[in-house]
C-alpha positions, 0 to 999 in steps of 0.5 A: 476520479482523483484530484491529485496523485504522488509519484515517488521515484528517484529516477526522472525517466521512471517518474515520467513513465509513471506520469504517462501511465497515470495520464492514461488511467486518470487524465484529470489527476494533478501530479506531484513528483517526489525523488525521495521518501522525505519529500513524500512524507513532507507533502502536506496536500491530500492525494488519492493515490501514491505510486511508490518505488521501493528503491528510493535513495533515502529508504530501501525496500518495504521500509518505504512502503511502511512509512508512507502507509503510516503517514497516509493511512487512507491513501491507496499505494501502488508499488513499482519495483525492479526487484523480481523476487516473489517475496517482495510482492508478497511483503508489499501486499502484507504491508498495505500496498493496493497493488504491485507492478514490476518496472519491466512491465509495459506502460499499459499494464501500469495504467491498468493497475492504476485503474484497478487500484483507483476503483478500490481493487487490488492488483497483484500477479495472478496466481501469486504463490506464497511459499508458506501459506500459513505464514504471517505474510500470507495471512496479512496478504489476504486482507483487502486494502481497506482492511489493511488500512484499518489494521495499521490504524489499530497498530497506531492505537486507534479505537473504532471511533477514531479509526472511522474518523481518520479513514472517513468510514462509518463506525459500523464499517470499521467494526466489520473490517475488524471482525474480518481482520481477526478472522483472516489472521486467525487471531481472537483479539486486536492485540494479537492482530497488531502483534502479528503485523509488528512481527511481519513488518520488522526490518530484517536488517535491524 
């Protein structure tokens, strides 16, 4: 159960559809609505879920996800997008999204994705194929949502004790996540893991 969720979309009708799906999945949740990335980043209240459109007017694409994930490292983010390119879903997974739903999907599918994410799982297209199985995006996409949050905290310079405090985890759990991250990314230390994340999340538009 969550007390509050943020719906970020610059189209009122899409926000209303997301609100209806959230009410189906988590009727107890209070809903905050945002039409811009800045509104999401400036929201001072805690939230148990962010439903994020990648086409916000003041930030496009994966850049929006990166900013929200950095501002709310302990909050699962469910991405919604009308972009049907498979690489967008892969990049969303690689950059910490807990799930991805196309805007053309039925309302029931969005509600199901919300339930999955709120239960600690991830929701992506079944059988999603990665064009380059050994690419950085593919390896990052193999991380669980919790591991992805720990990796982002590592990128920000946090040590295990700091990360544990920031994410509300035990230090032992963080150590386990770090070990799994290094194994899944095929690297031998934290620096290499952070560099891999940095290279994969650079905006190709500069």
